[in-house]
C-alpha positions in Angstrom: 4.2 68.1 92.0 6.7 69.9 90.0 9.6 71.9 91.5 11.3 74.8 89.8 14.1 77.0 91.0 13.4 80.7 91.0 16.3 83.0 92.0 18.0 80.3 93.9 14.9 79.2 95.8 13.0 75.9 95.3 9.3 76.6 94.8 6.8 73.8 94.4 4.3 74.2 91.6 1.0 72.9 92.8 -0.8 73.4 89.5 -3.6 75.4 91.0 -5.7 77.4 88.7 -7.4 80.5 89.7 -11.0 81.4 89.1 -10.0 83.2 86.0 -8.4 80.7 83.7 -6.8 83.4 81.6 -4.9 84.9 84.5 -2.0 82.9 85.6 -1.6 82.3 89.3 1.1 84.5 90.8 3.8 82.6 92.4 4.3 83.3 96.0 6.8 86.1 96.8 10.2 84.6 97.5 11.4 84.8 101.0 14.9 85.3 102.1 16.3 82.1 103.4 17.8 82.2 106.8 21.5 82.9 106.8 23.4 80.0 108.1 27.0 80.2 109.2 29.4 77.6 110.0 31.3 78.2 113.1 34.9 79.3 112.4 37.8 78.9 114.7 40.0 81.8 115.2 43.7 81.1 114.8 45.7 81.9 117.9 48.4 84.4 117.4 51.5 83.8 119.5 52.0 86.4 122.2 54.8 88.7 121.4 56.3 90.6 124.4 56.2 94.3 124.1 59.1 96.5 125.2 58.2 98.7 128.2 56.8 102.1 127.4 59.0 105.1 128.2 58.1 106.7 131.5 56.3 110.0 131.1 57.0 112.6 133.7 54.2 114.0 135.7 54.0 117.8 135.8 55.9 118.0 139.1 58.4 115.2 138.3 61.8 115.2 136.7 63.2 112.2 134.9 66.9 111.9 135.5 68.8 110.4 132.5 71.7 108.2 133.6 75.0 109.3 132.2 77.0 106.7 130.3 80.2 105.5 132.0 83.4 107.4 131.1 85.6 105.9 128.4 88.4 103.7 129.4 91.4 105.6 130.5 89.4 108.7 131.5 89.6 108.9 135.3 86.6 111.1 135.9 83.0 110.3 136.9 80.3 109.6 134.3 78.5 112.6 132.9 81.3 115.2 133.1 82.0 117.5 130.1 85.7 118.0 130.8 88.1 115.8 132.8 91.4 116.9 134.2 94.0 114.4 135.5 96.5 116.4 137.5 98.9 113.4 138.1 99.0 112.6 134.4 99.0 116.2 133.2 96.2 115.4 130.8 92.7 116.6 130.0 89.7 115.4 127.9 86.6 117.0 126.5 83.6 114.6 126.5 80.0 114.6 125.2 77.5 111.9 126.3 80.4 109.7 127.6 82.4 109.9 124.4 85.8 111.7 124.1 85.5 114.6 121.6 89.0 116.0 122.2 92.0 114.6 124.0 93.9 113.6 125.8 95.4 117.1 125.7 98.7 117.8 127.4 98.3 120.3 130.3 100.3 122.1 133.0 98.6 123.1 136.2 99.2 124.9 139.5 102.7 125.2 141.0 103.4 124.8 144.7 101.5 127.5 146.6 99.1 127.9 143.7 97.8 124.3 143.4 94.8 123.5 141.2 92.2 122.2 143.6 90.6 118.8 142.9 86.8 118.6 142.8 83.8 118.9 140.5 82.9 122.4 139.2 80.8 124.1 136.6 81.8 126.5 133.9 80.9 130.0 135.2 81.9 132.2 132.3 84.1 132.4 129.2 86.3 135.2 127.7 88.1 134.7 124.4 90.7 137.6 125.0 91.0 137.6 128.8 93.9 139.4 130.6 94.9 138.4 134.1 93.9 140.9 136.8 96.4 139.4 139.2 99.5 139.0 137.0 100.2 142.2 135.0 97.5 141.8 132.4 99.1 138.5 131.3 97.2 137.2 128.3 94.9 134.2 128.9 93.5 133.5 125.4 90.4 131.2 125.2 89.7 131.4 128.9 86.9 129.1 130.2 86.5 129.7 134.0 85.2 126.8 136.0 86.3 127.5 139.6 86.3 131.2 140.5 89.5 132.6 139.0 90.7 129.2 137.7 90.3 128.5 134.0 91.4 126.5 131.0 93.3 128.8 128.7 96.2 128.8 126.3 99.5 128.9 128.2 102.9 127.4 128.7 103.1 123.6 128.5 106.5 123.6 130.3 106.0 126.0 133.2 103.4 125.4 135.9 100.6 127.9 136.3 99.1 129.8 139.1 96.3 127.3 139.4 94.9 127.5 135.9 95.0 124.7 133.3 97.4 125.6 130.5 96.6 124.1 127.1 98.2 124.4 123.7 96.7 127.0 121.3 94.7 124.3 119.4 93.5 122.6 122.6 92.5 125.9 124.3 90.5 126.9 121.2 88.8 123.4 121.2 87.9 123.8 124.9 86.6 127.3 124.4 84.4 126.2 121.6 83.4 122.8 123.2 82.4 124.0 126.7 79.4 126.1 127.6 78.4 127.9 130.8 77.0 125.3 133.2 79.0 122.4 131.8 80.6 120.1 134.4 84.4 120.0 134.9 86.0 117.5 137.1 89.6 117.7 138.4 91.1 114.5 139.9 94.4 114.5 141.8 
């Protein structure tokens, strides 16, 4: 028996002759050999811890972002936009826990017109405000945060009637740096 390879298959030639000697015997149709696979081992990938996914608020839920702590030397709570230290006669503007202006020298309320401590919100601003209580006294760059009490440009040697006096440059910075709704904290 002779064996020949046809298209990668081994076919045995039996030497059979058909009834018609002039017609060659057709070789049987090749069959597709079964596919054999060798088992492979999957390499194991080390487990890598994933950071937690950010919390997604439900429709009726609010996520509160924690404010960073105030910078060293600023005596106010975290998350305020302006801090006033009455005992040190200083004030700061802050954004996301970082001082953006200050400390600025200030004067504040005199006896009988003390500036009250507490946490307030900017209510309104007026770049060319005139006092309705004190003979139309000019109060440039006024930023009102507690009723009639405001940051504004004023004397840095004479106490005020409750407002926070700033230099011209500082008053302009506070006017431009604070928006209605921003938080102002006054500490004794």
